[in-house]
C-alpha positions in Angstrom: -0.3 24.0 -38.2 3.3 24.3 -37.0 5.9 22.9 -34.7 4.7 24.9 -31.8 1.5 26.7 -32.9 -1.5 24.4 -33.1 0.7 21.3 -33.3 -1.0 18.0 -33.8 1.6 16.3 -31.6 -0.3 16.8 -28.2 -3.5 15.4 -29.8 -1.8 12.2 -30.9 0.2 11.8 -27.7 -3.0 12.1 -25.6 -5.0 9.9 -28.0 -2.4 7.2 -27.6 -2.8 7.3 -23.8 -6.6 7.6 -23.9 -6.9 4.5 -26.0 -4.7 2.5 -23.6 -6.4 -0.4 -21.7 -5.4 1.2 -18.4 -6.4 4.8 -19.1 -7.8 6.9 -16.2 -10.1 9.8 -17.1 -8.8 13.0 -15.5 -10.4 15.3 -18.0 -12.4 17.1 -15.2 -9.2 19.2 -14.8 -10.3 21.0 -17.9 -13.5 22.2 -16.2 -11.3 24.0 -13.7 -9.3 25.7 -16.3 -12.1 27.0 -18.5 -13.3 29.7 -16.1 -9.8 31.1 -15.9 -9.6 31.9 -19.7 -8.9 35.5 -20.1 -9.0 36.2 -16.4 -6.4 37.7 -14.1 -5.8 34.3 -12.4 -5.0 32.5 -15.6 -1.4 31.3 -15.0 -1.0 27.8 -13.5 2.2 26.0 -12.6 1.7 22.3 -11.7 4.6 20.9 -9.6 4.8 17.1 -9.3 7.5 14.4 -9.2 8.5 12.9 -12.4 6.3 10.2 -13.9 3.2 11.5 -12.1 1.2 12.4 -15.2 2.3 16.0 -15.9 3.0 15.4 -19.6 -0.2 13.4 -20.1 -2.2 16.3 -18.7 -0.3 18.9 -20.6 -1.1 17.0 -23.8 -4.7 16.7 -22.8 -5.0 20.5 -22.3 -3.5 21.2 -25.7 -5.5 18.6 -27.4 -8.8 19.9 -26.0 -8.4 23.6 -26.5 -6.2 23.5 -29.7 -7.4 24.0 -33.2 -5.0 21.5 -34.7 -7.3 18.5 -34.7 -11.0 17.8 -34.2 -10.9 16.0 -30.9 -14.7 15.4 -30.4 -14.2 11.7 -30.9 -11.4 11.8 -28.2 -13.2 13.8 -25.5 -16.9 13.1 -26.3 -17.0 10.1 -23.9 -14.8 11.6 -21.1 -15.9 13.4 -18.0 -15.4 16.9 -19.5 -18.1 16.2 -22.1 -20.6 16.6 -19.2 -19.6 20.3 -18.7 -22.0 22.9 -19.9 -19.1 24.7 -21.5 -17.6 21.7 -23.2 -18.4 22.4 -26.8 -17.9 26.2 -26.4 -14.1 25.6 -26.0 -13.5 22.3 -27.7 -10.9 23.1 -30.5 -11.6 26.8 -30.4 -8.3 28.2 -29.3 -4.8 28.9 -30.7 -2.4 26.8 -28.6 1.3 27.3 -28.3 2.7 24.0 -27.0 6.4 23.3 -26.2 8.3 20.8 -24.1 11.3 22.5 -22.5 13.2 19.3 -22.2 13.6 19.1 -25.9 16.8 20.5 -27.4 18.1 21.1 -30.9 20.6 18.8 -32.5 24.1 18.9 -31.0 23.0 21.6 -28.6 25.8 22.7 -26.2 24.9 26.3 -25.3 21.9 28.3 -24.2 21.7 30.4 -27.3 21.2 27.4 -29.5 18.6 26.1 -27.1 16.5 29.2 -26.8 16.9 30.0 -30.5 15.0 26.8 -31.4 12.0 28.1 -29.4 12.2 31.7 -30.6 12.7 31.0 -34.3 10.3 28.1 -34.3 7.5 30.0 -32.8 8.2 33.1 -35.0 8.1 31.0 -38.2 4.9 29.3 -37.1 3.3 32.7 -36.5 4.5 34.0 -39.9 2.9 31.0 -41.7 -0.3 31.3 -39.8 -0.7 35.0 -40.4 0.8 35.7 -43.9 -1.4 38.7 -44.4 0.3 40.6 -41.6 3.7 40.3 -43.1 5.4 39.9 -39.7 9.0 41.0 -39.3 10.8 37.9 -38.0 13.6 40.1 -36.6 11.2 41.2 -33.9 11.1 39.5 -30.5 8.6 36.7 -30.4 6.5 38.5 -27.8 6.3 41.5 -30.1 5.0 39.3 -32.8 2.3 38.0 -30.5 1.4 41.6 -29.5 1.2 42.7 -33.2 -1.1 39.8 -34.0 -3.3 40.6 -31.0 -3.5 44.3 -31.9 -4.5 43.6 -35.5 -6.7 40.5 -35.1 -7.7 40.5 -31.3 -6.8 36.8 -31.3 -5.4 35.3 -28.1 -3.2 32.3 -27.4 -3.2 29.5 -24.8 0.4 28.5 -23.7 1.0 25.0 -22.6 4.6 24.6 -21.4 5.7 21.1 -20.3 8.8 20.6 -18.0 9.4 24.3 -17.8 12.4 23.8 -15.4 14.2 21.3 -17.6 16.9 23.8 -18.7 18.0 24.2 -15.1 19.1 20.6 -15.2 21.1 20.9 -18.4 24.9 20.8 -18.1 25.5 23.7 -20.5 23.2 26.1 -18.7 25.1 28.8 -16.7 23.8 31.0 -13.9 23.5 33.9 -16.4 21.6 31.6 -18.8 19.1 30.8 -16.0 18.4 34.5 -15.6 18.0 35.0 -19.3 15.6 32.0 -19.5 13.5 33.5 -16.7 13.5 36.8 -18.6 12.4 35.0 -21.7 9.4 33.5 -20.0 8.5 36.8 -18.2 8.7 38.7 -21.5 6.6 36.1 -23.2 3.8 35.9 -20.7 3.8 38.5 -17.9 1.2 41.2 -18.4 0.4 40.0 -21.9 -3.2 40.4 -23.0 -2.6 37.9 -25.8 -2.0 35.2 -23.2 -5.5 33.8 -22.7 -4.2 31.0 -20.4 -0.8 29.6 -19.4 -0.6 26.0 -18.2 2.9 25.1 -17.1 4.4 21.9 -15.5 7.6 21.2 -13.7 9.2 19.1 -11.0 10.3 22.0 -8.9 8.5 25.3 -8.1 9.3 28.6 -9.8 10.6 30.1 -6.6 13.5 27.6 -6.6 15.1 29.5 -9.4 14.1 33.1 -8.8 13.0 35.7 -6.3 9.5 35.1 -7.6 9.2 38.6 -9.2 9.9 37.4 -12.8 7.0 34.9 -12.9 5.0 35.9 -9.9 1.8 35.9 -12.0 1.8 32.1 -11.8 -0.2 30.2 -9.1 1.9 27.2 -8.1 0.3 23.9 -7.1 2.5 21.2 -5.5 1.3 17.9 -4.0 2.4 18.5 -0.4 1.1 21.9 0.4 -1.7 22.8 -2.2 -5.1 21.1 -2.1 -6.3 22.2 -5.6 -5.7 19.7 -8.4 -4.5 17.0 -6.0 -6.8 14.3 -7.5 -5.6 14.8 -11.1 -2.0 13.6 -10.7 -1.6 10.1 -9.4 -4.3 7.4 -9.1 -6.8 7.3 -6.3 -7.9 4.0 -4.6 -11.1 4.0 -6.6 -9.3 4.4 -9.8 -6.8 1.7 -9.1 -9.7 -0.7 -8.1 -11.3 0.0 -11.5 -8.0 -0.6 -13.3 -7.6 -3.8 -11.3 -11.0 -5.1 -12.4 -10.0 -4.5 -16.0 -6.7 -6.3 -15.4 -8.5 -9.4 -13.9 -10.8 -9.7 -16.9 -8.3 -8.9 -19.6 -5.1 -10.6 -18.5 -4.6 -14.4 -19.0 -3.4 -15.9 -15.7 -3.2 -12.7 -13.7 -0.4 -12.8 -11.1 -0.9 -9.7 -9.0 -3.1 -9.3 -5.9 -4.7 -6.0 -5.2 -3.2 -5.7 -1.8 0.2 -6.2 -3.3 -0.3 -3.2 -5.6 -1.2 -1.1 -2.5 2.0 -2.3 -0.8 4.2 -1.5 -3.8 2.8 1.8 -5.2 0.3 3.4 -2.8 1.2 5.9 0.0 1.7 9.3 -1.4 -0.2 12.0 0.5 -1.8 15.1 -0.9 -2.4 18.4 1.0 -6.1 17.5 1.0 -5.5 14.2 2.8 -5.9 11.9 -0.2 -3.7 8.9 -0.7 -2.4 8.4 -4.2 -0.7 5.6 -6.1 2.2 6.2 -8.5 0.4 6.1 -11.8 3.3 5.0 -14.1 4.2 2.1 -11.8 0.6 0.9 -11.5 0.0 0.9 -15.3 3.4 -0.8 -15.9 2.8 -3.5 -13.4 -0.7 -4.3 -14.7 0.5 -4.2 -18.3 3.5 -6.5 -17.6 1.5 -8.7 -15.1 4.4 -8.3 -12.7 5.3 -6.2 -9.7 8.7 -4.4 -10.0 10.5 -1.1 -9.6 9.1 0.8 -12.6 9.3 4.4 -11.3 12.8 4.0 -9.7 14.2 1.6 -12.3 15.9 4.4 -14.2 17.8 5.5 -11.2 19.8 3.8 -8.4 20.1 4.4 -4.7 22.6 7.1 -5.6 19.7 9.4 -6.4 18.7 9.2 -2.7 22.3 9.6 -1.5 22.6 12.8 -3.5 20.2 14.5 -1.1 21.7 13.3 2.1 25.4 13.4 1.3 26.0 16.8 3.0 24.5 15.7 6.4 24.9 12.0 6.8 25.4 12.1 10.6 22.1 13.9 11.2 20.1 11.9 8.7 21.2 8.3 9.2 19.3 7.7 12.4 16.1 8.9 10.6 16.9 6.6 7.7 17.0 3.7 10.0 13.7 4.7 11.5 12.0 5.3 8.1 13.3 2.0 6.6 11.7 0.3 9.6 8.4 1.9 8.7 8.4 4.8 11.1 7.7 8.5 10.4 10.1 11.2 11.5 9.4 14.8 12.2 10.2 17.4 9.6 9.3 21.0 8.9 8.6 21.4 5.2 10.5 24.2 3.6 8.5 24.6 0.4 11.4 25.9 -1.7 14.3 24.4 0.1 15.5 22.6 -3.0 16.5 26.0 -4.4 19.9 25.9 -2.7 22.8 24.2 -4.4 23.6 22.5 -1.1 21.1 20.8 1.1 22.5 20.9 4.6 19.8 20.8 7.2 17.4 17.9 7.7 14.4 20.0 6.9 16.0 21.1 3.6 16.9 17.6 2.7 13.5 16.1 3.5 11.7 19.0 1.7 13.6 18.3 -1.4 13.0 14.6 -1.2 9.3 15.2 -0.8 9.2 17.4 -3.9 11.0 14.8 -5.9 8.7 12.1 -4.7 11.3 10.1 -2.7 9.4 10.7 0.5 5.8 11.8 1.4 4.7 14.0 4.2 1.7 14.8 6.4 1.1 16.7 9.6 4.8 17.6 10.1 6.1 14.1 9.4 7.9 12.4 6.5 8.2 8.8 5.6 8.8 6.3 2.8 5.5 5.9 1.0 5.7 2.3 -0.4 7.7 -0.8 -1.1 8.9 0.5 -4.5 10.8 3.3 -2.8 11.6 1.3 0.3 13.7 -1.1 -1.8 15.8 1.8 -3.0 16.4 3.0 0.6 17.4 -0.5 1.5 19.9 -0.5 -1.3 21.3 2.7 0.1 21.7 1.3 3.6 23.5 -1.8 2.2 25.9 0.0 -0.1 27.0 3.3 1.6 29.7 2.7 4.1 29.6 6.4 5.0 26.4 5.7 6.9 28.5 4.2 9.7 26.8 1.8 12.1 23.6 1.8 10.1 25.5 0.4 7.1 27.5 -2.1 9.2 24.4 -3.5 10.9 22.5 -3.8 7.6 25.5 -5.7 6.2 25.2 -8.2 9.1 21.5 -8.8 8.3 22.0 -12.0 6.2 23.8 -13.5 9.2 21.0 -12.5 11.5 18.3 -14.4 9.5 20.5 -17.5 9.3 21.1 -17.4 13.0 17.4 -17.0 13.7 16.3 -19.9 11.6 19.1 -22.0 13.1 18.1 -21.1 16.6 21.5 -19.6 17.4 20.5 -17.0 20.0 24.1 -16.3 20.9 24.9 -15.1 17.4 21.6 -13.1 17.3 22.6 -11.3 20.5 26.1 -10.7 19.2 24.8 -9.0 16.0 22.4 -6.8 17.9 25.3 -5.8 20.2 27.6 -5.3 17.3 27.6 -1.6 17.2 26.0 -0.8 20.6 29.3 -0.6 22.5 30.8 2.0 20.2 28.0 4.1 18.7 24.9 5.1 20.6 22.6 7.6 18.8 19.5 5.5 18.0 20.7 2.7 20.2 19.8 4.5 23.4 16.5 2.6 23.1 14.4 5.3 24.8 11.4 3.5 23.4 10.6 0.3 21.6 10.4 2.3 18.4 14.2 2.7 18.5 14.7 -1.0 19.2 12.3 -1.8 16.4 14.4 0.3 14.0 17.6 -1.6 14.9 15.9 -5.0 14.7 14.5 -4.0 11.3 18.1 -3.2 10.1 19.3 -6.5 11.6 16.8 -8.4 9.5 17.1 -6.2 6.3 18.2 -9.1 4.2 15.2 -11.1 5.2 13.1 -9.0 2.9 14.5 -11.0 -0.1 12.5 -14.0 1.2 9.8 -12.4 3.3 7.2 -9.7 3.3 7.8 -8.0 6.6 4.9 -6.3 8.3 5.2 -4.1 11.4 2.6 -3.6 14.2 0.0 -5.7 12.3 -3.2 -6.7 13.9 -2.9 -10.3 14.7 -4.9 -12.6 17.0 -5.9 -10.7 20.1 -3.4 -7.8 19.7 -0.7 -6.1 17.7 2.5 -7.9 16.9 5.8 -6.1 16.4 6.9 -8.0 13.3 5.4 -10.7 11.1 7.6 -12.3 8.4 5.3 -13.7 5.7 7.2 -16.1 3.4 7.3 -15.2 -0.3 7.2 -18.9 -1.0 4.2 -20.8 0.5 6.3 -23.7 1.7 8.7 -21.6 3.7 8.6 -21.1 7.4 7.0 -17.9 8.8 8.4 -15.8 11.6 6.6 -13.8 14.4 9.0 -11.4 16.3 8.2 -9.6 19.5 10.4 -6.9 21.1 10.7 -6.0 24.8 12.6 -3.2 26.4 13.0 -3.9 30.1 11.6 -7.4 29.7 12.9 -10.8 28.9 12.7 -12.6 25.6 10.7 -15.4 27.4 8.0 -12.8 28.2 8.0 -11.8 24.5 7.5 -15.4 23.4 4.7 -15.9 26.0 3.0 -12.8 24.6 3.1 -14.3 21.1 1.4 -17.4 22.4 -1.1 -15.8 24.7 -2.3 -13.3 22.1 -2.4 -16.0 19.4 -0.5 -14.0 16.9 0.0 -17.1 14.7 -3.7 -16.9 13.7 -2.6 -14.1 11.3 -1.2 -16.7 8.9 -4.6 -18.4 8.5 -5.9 -15.9 6.0 -9.6 -15.0 5.6 -12.4 -17.3 6.5 -13.3 -19.6 3.6 -10.0 -19.0 1.7 -7.5 -21.8 1.1 -4.4 -21.6 3.3 -1.6 -19.5 1.7 1.3 -21.2 3.6 2.3 -24.7 4.4 5.4 -24.1 6.5 6.0 -23.9 10.2 6.0 -20.8 12.5 9.0 -19.6 14.4 8.4 -17.4 17.4 11.2 -14.9 18.1 11.6 -12.9 21.3 14.2 -10.1 21.7 14.7 -8.3 25.0 16.9 -5.4 26.0 18.0 -4.6 29.5 18.7 -0.8 30.1 20.7 -1.6 33.2 23.2 -4.0 31.7 22.8 -2.6 28.2 22.6 -6.1 26.8 20.4 -7.9 24.3 18.9 -11.3 24.9 17.1 -13.5 22.4 15.0 -16.7 22.3 13.5 -18.6 19.4 10.9 -21.3 19.7 8.9 -23.3 17.1 5.3 -23.0 17.9 3.7 -26.4 18.8 1.0 -26.2 16.2 0.9 -25.2 12.6 -2.0 -22.9 11.6 -1.0 -22.7 7.9 -2.7 -25.8 6.7 
């Protein structure tokens, strides 16, 4: 056993995950890899955002195929054990496993980085095959070829975070080409390579003209259907985890619908909806909803992608933060460029990194966990112009609404309309909704804000559910070309307030009052008008 050849590390890493209370069995992936062993189509590159289970699955692949450790006790009760070829391949292969994000001590140049891999693998091979008296001065791929020629033994390569070197500060453009050449020389056209399973955040074509590593089949979440169910949690899997949480957690604090709101919403090319796996497990483990996936980064990570084209993107940001989808043409390898200038390039990169999701030519913010980061961006980047200024006014808007100060409400909505017009043309109520959403951005600290939710006899534009049960709720209706009085009347006629009652037989969740808010916009006068009215009855109790 060595550092890279038949290492026990993947086994123990996967064992640690598999024995976790909130483990989800994705071992059926192995059944898709087994038929590829020794075949032409045996090179797989799995592209997913960070924290979407890439490393867990890489460890699983190495632990199953590798000879390092008897893993019958680990896999015997998992889905793969039902495969007719399960025992045929369990611990029967030589596996070379390496994580490309690992670097040697005090590494500050490419040669030091790659030497760790080359020398480490060479020494592992020399120890495993002493009878061959391998010359360690030879290139590592020549050593593999000699072993194959003399023993006919093949190797499975499991390479995690293959693109990590491209994010390292000491890697130059020339180094990138040398690294691609290293991988090509190691794998391309090599009979000793029985299977190659590689993971990364970005696709291979980001870094090359695809000729160096064109033997790999690449699978990303947005455009490739295959393997979609193995990275991220499905609705059924989350439901199973939630049942475990309810039975194993003293005083559980999390509702299932809240988990959906926070962590669901990623779309696969096959039409599946997926939850962020790391965030779900962290929330259930800690018995608390929070930003787990994005906690290691700030809104600056979002700003990085839009900084070269703020003017074109900011209106879309306003729409997406209000819950809308915007049109985008996915450019699969757009993140390859050093600069992201067009909206399509920007949104494509953000989808690849998991900051947005996409379907049918549209992109949007998938869940609350990410929505909070976009809101931070709007509240902290002055370069966003009127979008930033209106968001900064949002705390005043909520205070004015609760105080019934309709003059101040209209002033805030009019705040930027006289000087900047892009999204404020109000060609539809969607655009008005986006601006109203910005105006009430600060309200999300105290309310769960829902848009276009079925309520009473119709659909209401906004419902503000208080986070504290004794707070007052808000129902807000928008009207372009109509008066706020008509908006208030619609709230009453369609009985939107019934939405606060909850399900039949459940105790009431709220004990406060309900404030009806009507906002109108006149296209002729280009003026906003507002009205607030406490509803004459309280459906909370």
